[in-house]
C-alpha positions, 0 to 999 in steps of 0.5 A: 500500500502507498501509505508508508513502510511502517504502516504497511508492516503493521497492517501485514502483521495484524492481518497475518495474525488474524488470518492465522487465528481464523485458519485455526478456528476453521478446524472446529465448529459447524460447517457454516462456521468453518466456511466463514472462518476459511473466508475470513482467513483468506481475507486476512492473508490476502490483506497481509499480502497486499499490505507488504511495503512495495519498497521492500518487495515490489509485487509482480505486475500479475499479482494484482490480477491474481488478487482480483481473480481470487477475491472475485471467486470468493465474492461469487461463493459468498453471493448466495449465502449473502442473500440471507444477510448477516455476516455473509453479506459482510464477507461479500462486501469485503471480497468485492472491496478487495477486488476493487483495491486490486484493480485500482492498484494494478500498475496499468491503472495506477500508473506505477509502471515498473518502479518501486510504487508499482501497483501501490497507487500513483504517488501524489494522486488518489486512485479508484472512484472517489464515491465508491471509496468513500462509501466503503470507508463509511461502511468500514467505519460503522463496522469497526465501531459496531465491532468495538462496541460488542467488545466493551464491558457494559455492566458489572454483575453481582460480585464485581464480575464484569460482563461483556455485551452479548456474552458471559463474564469476561475471562470467565465464560465458557470456551465458546464465549471466549472464542467468540470474543477473539473472533470479534477482535479478529474481525475488528482488526481486519475491519480497521486494516481494510479502512486503513488500506482504503484510505491509501487509495 
């Protein structure tokens, strides 16, 4: 991303860790939960790859076409489940946003040519369609805020045990409750990363 080497490394680390957690989570749960976890792992690793600073390892020109194809296929897989709404719809929006960013950052579109900024947006200029980028930024801003709200303690139960919204006592709930909190935290992390990546267009 054209957003600074330090920012790129930070996004890479956060997305890679989130993707790894989702991949581990894909081994358990119901079939629907495993499919969702695999989709989120793909999103995390894809975002990590796209966040790799170009100054360190310039991506080949074909990489952006590969990202577009991979996330286009993910969007097609999410299309039918997304009709039911819920998190499947978020997966669809995320996959389409990744396709949009891959197309926008492709050298032929960004004008990066063969230099160190290839595929990372034209230096000094905005890429993509401003209205679409703005709509995605608004969506992810609301998504991040709502995800963060689900992680905040909302009340103290008798005995001084803090309860987290929608789950059992923080740190003392069942394994499922704790995993749900980690899953929400990973989704929050990827939402923040997506927001940051869209800002660099």
